[in-house]
C-alpha positions in Angstrom: 17.1 18.1 -3.5 16.7 20.6 -7.1 15.0 18.1 -10.0 14.4 21.3 -12.2 15.4 25.3 -11.9 13.3 28.2 -14.5 15.8 29.8 -16.4 19.6 30.8 -14.5 18.7 31.7 -11.7 16.9 29.1 -9.7 13.7 31.4 -8.5 11.2 28.6 -9.2 12.6 24.7 -8.0 11.0 21.4 -7.7 12.2 18.5 -5.3 11.1 15.7 -3.9 11.6 13.7 -0.5 10.3 12.0 2.7 8.1 13.8 4.7 10.2 14.2 8.4 8.2 16.2 10.0 4.7 18.8 9.7 4.1 21.2 11.8 1.0 24.0 12.1 1.9 25.3 15.5 -1.3 28.0 17.0 0.6 30.9 17.2 1.6 30.7 13.2 -2.0 31.5 11.9 -2.8 28.5 9.9 0.8 28.0 8.4 2.5 24.6 8.3 5.9 24.1 8.0 7.6 20.3 6.4 10.4 18.6 6.6 11.5 17.1 3.5 14.7 14.7 3.5 16.4 13.1 0.8 19.9 11.2 0.0 21.4 14.6 -0.2 19.6 17.0 2.3 17.2 17.8 3.9 14.6 20.9 2.6 12.8 22.9 5.1 9.2 24.2 3.0 6.2 27.0 4.2 2.8 26.2 3.6 0.6 28.7 3.0 -3.3 28.2 4.2 -4.7 28.7 0.4 -2.5 26.0 -0.4 -3.0 23.9 2.4 -6.8 23.8 1.6 -5.9 22.9 -1.5 -3.4 20.2 -1.4 -5.0 19.1 2.6 -4.8 15.3 1.8 -2.1 15.0 0.0 0.1 17.2 2.8 -1.1 14.8 5.0 -1.3 11.7 4.5 2.0 11.1 1.6 4.9 9.3 3.0 6.9 11.1 0.4 5.9 14.6 -1.1 7.4 15.9 -4.3 6.4 19.7 -4.7 6.8 23.2 -6.6 8.4 25.9 -4.9 9.5 29.7 -4.8 12.3 29.8 -3.0 13.0 33.9 -1.2 16.1 35.1 0.0 15.4 38.0 3.3 18.2 38.8 6.1 20.1 35.5 4.4 17.1 33.3 5.2 16.1 31.4 2.9 12.3 30.6 2.6 10.8 28.2 0.6 7.1 28.6 -0.1 5.1 25.5 -1.7 2.8 26.3 -4.5 1.6 23.0 -5.4 2.0 20.0 -4.0 2.0 16.4 -5.5 1.6 12.5 -3.5 4.7 10.4 -4.4 3.7 7.7 -1.8 3.7 5.5 -4.7 6.2 5.9 -6.7 8.4 5.6 -3.2 6.9 2.1 -2.5 7.9 1.2 -6.2 11.9 1.9 -5.7 11.0 -0.1 -2.4 9.6 -2.9 -3.1 6.6 -2.3 -1.4 3.6 -2.4 -3.6 3.2 -6.1 -4.4 1.6 -8.4 -2.5 2.8 -9.2 1.1 2.5 -13.2 1.3 2.4 -14.2 5.3 3.7 -17.4 6.4 0.8 -19.9 8.5 2.3 -22.1 11.1 4.5 -22.2 14.5 6.4 -18.9 15.3 8.1 -21.4 17.4 9.3 -23.7 14.5 12.3 -23.6 13.8 12.8 -26.9 11.9 10.3 -26.5 8.9 11.3 -23.4 9.1 7.3 -21.9 10.2 5.7 -23.4 7.1 2.3 -25.4 7.4 -0.1 -26.1 9.7 -0.1 -25.8 13.3 0.2 -29.4 14.5 -0.2 -29.0 18.0 -3.1 -30.3 20.1 -5.6 -28.1 21.6 -5.7 -28.1 25.3 -8.4 -28.6 27.1 -9.3 -25.8 30.0 -7.8 -26.8 32.7 -10.5 -26.1 35.9 -9.9 -26.4 39.9 -12.0 -26.1 41.9 -10.7 -24.2 44.9 -12.3 -24.2 48.4 -12.6 -20.6 50.4 -12.2 -22.0 53.7 -9.4 -23.7 55.5 -10.7 -25.7 59.1 -6.7 -25.4 59.8 -6.0 -22.2 59.8 -8.1 -21.0 62.4 -9.2 -18.1 61.3 -11.5 -17.1 63.9 -9.7 -17.9 67.0 -6.7 -15.2 65.8 -5.7 -12.6 67.6 -4.9 -9.4 66.3 -3.5 -6.7 69.1 -4.8 -3.1 68.5 -2.1 0.4 68.2 -2.9 3.5 69.4 -1.0 5.9 67.5 -2.2 8.9 69.2 
């Protein structure tokens, strides 16, 4: 995941990856946590409120993020503190081939022989109107006797 680092010791690194999860718990006082993924590993990022305010649009709308971050170690835990964020979704679309136009084919979805090409050859059917009389003389509803039940 490391694209570049400064000096012999990796104190600042630049990474890019797909955004898996971003969350901002209410108990975190405005701190956002983001998980990025690439082909080699996952990276957990910490975004302070000041950085989030500056890069809000990129963080919330990007499918792929690139960021510079500072690496801190404390008590055996690695903290990756984000300093700057860039939206790399356009690069992701170029790699996947989704940056071009997506042609839609016309036609019937059940047309196996023609491959779904061409206009729909079926003729529209007229609506079916059925009148229904609610009174059925053979039922004799008025003469039915229902025995009452006492549940006490």
